[in-house]
GUMI-187993 format. One record per residue (C-alpha): residue in three letters; x, y, z. Coordinates in Angstrom, 3 decimals. Each point is the difference from the previous one (the first is absolute). Example, Ala and Ser with C-alpha at 12.3 -4.5 7.8 and 13.67 -1.06 7.14 Angstrom:
<sites>
rest=ala	xx=12.300	yy=-4.500	zz=7.800
rest=ser	xx=1.370	yy=3.440	zz=-0.660
</sites>
This chain:
<sites>
rest=met	xx=120.120	yy=79.267	zz=88.803
rest=pro	xx=-0.714	yy=1.692	zz=3.141
rest=leu	xx=0.677	yy=3.079	zz=1.033
rest=pro	xx=3.343	yy=0.210	zz=2.137
rest=asp	xx=0.432	yy=1.633	zz=3.231
rest=phe	xx=0.963	yy=4.145	zz=0.240
rest=thr	xx=0.582	yy=2.475	zz=2.007
rest=leu	xx=-0.205	yy=3.435	zz=-1.490
rest=pro	xx=3.673	yy=1.665	zz=-0.304
rest=ser	xx=0.001	yy=1.843	zz=3.613
rest=pro	xx=0.880	yy=3.471	zz=-2.503
rest=leu	xx=-3.114	yy=-0.006	zz=-1.169
rest=ala	xx=-1.554	yy=-0.593	zz=3.352
rest=ala	xx=2.110	yy=3.003	zz=1.192
rest=ile	xx=-1.851	yy=2.057	zz=-2.447
rest=ala	xx=-2.885	yy=-0.983	zz=0.943
rest=arg	xx=-0.418	yy=0.292	zz=3.563
rest=arg	xx=0.348	yy=3.790	zz=-0.531
rest=leu	xx=-2.619	yy=0.054	zz=-3.069
rest=pro	xx=-3.164	yy=1.323	zz=1.378
rest=glu	xx=-2.994	yy=-2.557	zz=0.355
rest=ala	xx=-2.305	yy=2.169	zz=-1.277
rest=pro	xx=1.071	yy=-0.527	zz=-4.113
rest=ala	xx=-0.350	yy=-4.031	zz=0.415
rest=ala	xx=-2.913	yy=-0.076	zz=2.035
rest=phe	xx=-1.314	yy=2.139	zz=-2.811
rest=ala	xx=0.981	yy=-2.404	zz=-2.725
rest=phe	xx=-0.956	yy=-3.020	zz=1.641
rest=thr	xx=-3.849	yy=1.104	zz=0.698
rest=thr	xx=-0.084	yy=1.376	zz=-3.485
rest=ala	xx=0.601	yy=-3.557	zz=-1.484
rest=leu	xx=-2.507	yy=-1.345	zz=2.604
rest=asn	xx=-2.726	yy=2.664	zz=-0.840
rest=leu	xx=1.021	yy=-1.193	zz=-3.978
rest=ala	xx=0.036	yy=-3.701	zz=0.628
rest=lys	xx=-3.954	yy=0.651	zz=2.021
rest=arg	xx=-0.937	yy=1.808	zz=-3.098
rest=ala	xx=1.064	yy=-2.238	zz=-2.295
rest=gly	xx=-2.165	yy=-2.708	zz=1.885
rest=lys	xx=4.026	yy=-2.451	zz=1.327
rest=leu	xx=-1.046	yy=1.177	zz=3.012
rest=pro	xx=-2.507	yy=-2.285	zz=0.395
rest=gly	xx=-2.279	yy=-0.937	zz=3.216
rest=asp	xx=-1.239	yy=2.274	zz=2.762
rest=trp	xx=2.918	yy=2.188	zz=1.663
rest=asp	xx=-2.383	yy=2.076	zz=2.076
rest=phe	xx=1.502	yy=-2.182	zz=2.820
rest=leu	xx=2.725	yy=2.773	zz=-0.415
rest=glu	xx=-2.039	yy=2.758	zz=0.502
rest=gly	xx=1.563	yy=2.541	zz=2.767
rest=arg	xx=2.463	yy=-2.178	zz=0.583
rest=thr	xx=3.451	yy=0.676	zz=-0.351
rest=val	xx=2.876	yy=-2.490	zz=-1.670
rest=arg	xx=4.136	yy=0.677	zz=-0.032
rest=ile	xx=1.882	yy=-2.194	zz=-2.452
rest=glu	xx=3.823	yy=0.080	zz=0.491
rest=val	xx=2.586	yy=-1.201	zz=-1.938
rest=glu	xx=2.320	yy=-1.086	zz=2.550
rest=asp	xx=3.702	yy=0.043	zz=-2.283
rest=leu	xx=-1.385	yy=2.887	zz=-1.335
rest=gly	xx=0.036	yy=2.000	zz=3.656
rest=ala	xx=-3.788	yy=1.516	zz=-1.369
rest=gly	xx=-3.921	yy=-0.442	zz=-0.770
rest=val	xx=-2.916	yy=1.288	zz=-0.553
rest=thr	xx=-3.193	yy=0.708	zz=2.625
rest=phe	xx=-3.213	yy=0.116	zz=-2.114
rest=thr	xx=-3.993	yy=-0.204	zz=1.243
rest=ala	xx=-3.034	yy=-0.375	zz=-1.897
rest=ala	xx=-2.681	yy=2.903	zz=0.555
rest=ala	xx=-3.434	yy=0.169	zz=-2.480
rest=gly	xx=1.160	yy=-2.622	zz=-1.892
rest=arg	xx=3.419	yy=1.262	zz=-0.998
rest=phe	xx=3.583	yy=-0.894	zz=0.989
rest=arg	xx=1.395	yy=2.662	zz=1.494
rest=pro	xx=3.534	yy=0.893	zz=1.859
rest=val	xx=0.506	yy=1.215	zz=3.290
rest=ser	xx=2.183	yy=0.429	zz=2.903
rest=ser	xx=-1.596	yy=-0.999	zz=2.924
rest=ala	xx=1.063	yy=-3.353	zz=1.873
rest=pro	xx=-0.815	yy=-3.105	zz=-2.039
rest=glu	xx=-2.796	yy=-2.786	zz=1.988
rest=val	xx=2.163	yy=-2.727	zz=-1.767
rest=arg	xx=3.494	yy=0.039	zz=-1.330
rest=phe	xx=1.464	yy=-2.078	zz=-2.790
rest=ala	xx=3.777	yy=-0.709	zz=0.158
rest=ala	xx=2.373	yy=-2.178	zz=-2.711
rest=arg	xx=2.748	yy=0.423	zz=-1.904
rest=ala	xx=-0.286	yy=0.580	zz=-3.919
rest=ala	xx=0.649	yy=-2.848	zz=-1.328
rest=asp	xx=-2.474	yy=-1.645	zz=2.593
rest=tyr	xx=-2.774	yy=1.899	zz=-1.395
rest=leu	xx=0.890	yy=-0.447	zz=-3.958
rest=lys	xx=-0.228	yy=-3.453	zz=1.276
rest=ile	xx=-3.568	yy=-0.057	zz=1.605
rest=thr	xx=-1.174	yy=2.284	zz=-3.125
rest=leu	xx=1.730	yy=-2.507	zz=-2.283
rest=arg	xx=-2.041	yy=-2.911	zz=1.970
rest=glu	xx=3.577	yy=-1.840	zz=0.390
rest=glu	xx=-0.365	yy=0.358	zz=3.486
rest=asp	xx=-2.781	yy=0.233	zz=2.627
rest=pro	xx=-0.991	yy=2.065	zz=2.050
rest=asp	xx=-0.490	yy=-2.042	zz=2.333
rest=thr	xx=3.628	yy=-1.796	zz=0.495
rest=leu	xx=1.477	yy=3.817	zz=-0.076
rest=phe	xx=-1.650	yy=0.603	zz=3.000
rest=phe	xx=0.384	yy=-3.297	zz=1.891
rest=gln	xx=3.724	yy=0.496	zz=-0.924
rest=arg	xx=-0.193	yy=3.687	zz=1.181
rest=arg	xx=1.099	yy=1.553	zz=-3.934
rest=leu	xx=-3.299	yy=1.526	zz=0.329
rest=lys	xx=-1.572	yy=2.248	zz=2.971
rest=ile	xx=-3.173	yy=0.677	zz=0.863
rest=glu	xx=-0.238	yy=2.193	zz=3.024
rest=gly	xx=-2.871	yy=1.792	zz=1.406
rest=asp	xx=-3.845	yy=-0.511	zz=-0.963
rest=thr	xx=0.572	yy=-3.957	zz=-1.044
rest=glu	xx=-2.960	yy=-0.964	zz=-0.990
rest=leu	xx=-0.504	yy=3.165	zz=-2.227
rest=gly	xx=3.512	yy=-1.237	zz=-1.503
rest=leu	xx=-1.249	yy=-3.416	zz=-0.637
rest=glu	xx=-2.839	yy=1.280	zz=-1.791
rest=leu	xx=1.994	yy=1.906	zz=-2.516
rest=lys	xx=2.330	yy=-2.554	zz=-0.506
rest=asn	xx=-2.747	yy=-1.945	zz=-0.477
rest=his	xx=-1.476	yy=2.272	zz=-2.570
rest=leu	xx=3.755	yy=0.401	zz=-1.950
rest=asp	xx=-0.281	yy=-3.789	zz=0.091
rest=ala	xx=-2.789	yy=-0.009	zz=-2.187
rest=leu	xx=0.844	yy=1.974	zz=-2.692
rest=glu	xx=0.592	yy=-0.978	zz=-3.562
rest=leu	xx=3.371	yy=1.017	zz=-0.847
rest=pro	xx=1.104	yy=1.668	zz=-3.509
rest=ala	xx=1.723	yy=-1.628	zz=-1.842
rest=phe	xx=2.491	yy=2.741	zz=-0.860
rest=leu	xx=1.709	yy=-1.188	zz=3.515
rest=asn	xx=1.278	yy=-3.042	zz=-0.962
rest=arg	xx=2.677	yy=2.323	zz=-2.340
rest=leu	xx=1.106	yy=0.105	zz=3.641
rest=arg	xx=1.273	yy=-3.106	zz=0.476
rest=pro	xx=3.695	yy=-0.732	zz=-1.432
rest=leu	xx=0.697	yy=-1.817	zz=-3.106
</sites>
């Protein structure tokens, strides 16, 4: 059964917009580093070295900005070279492989702004990842 379309509740977004980005960015980059160390991010990620990426959840009104330095992902507060923006439901559908990022891009539900070459390379790397089995538990019954 496909994941239903949803928008996060506005009270949650009101809270998220007031929170500092640093804790979320630290958690996000720590998760990326752990996944990389565990071999869950195969391939060459050197193309991100010194590059700045922002991922925003539109219906949450929040996001994280990060870079790669010395082979590790790190949160940063500088202007991003590429920005991804989508609603939480669309990111989840991409993660669960229910929607193709290209389809969402052409439907204007996934936005890639800035250095589109960097954005497409990152999108292609993410598309190639084998997802962990536990993600199937996120599907509705």
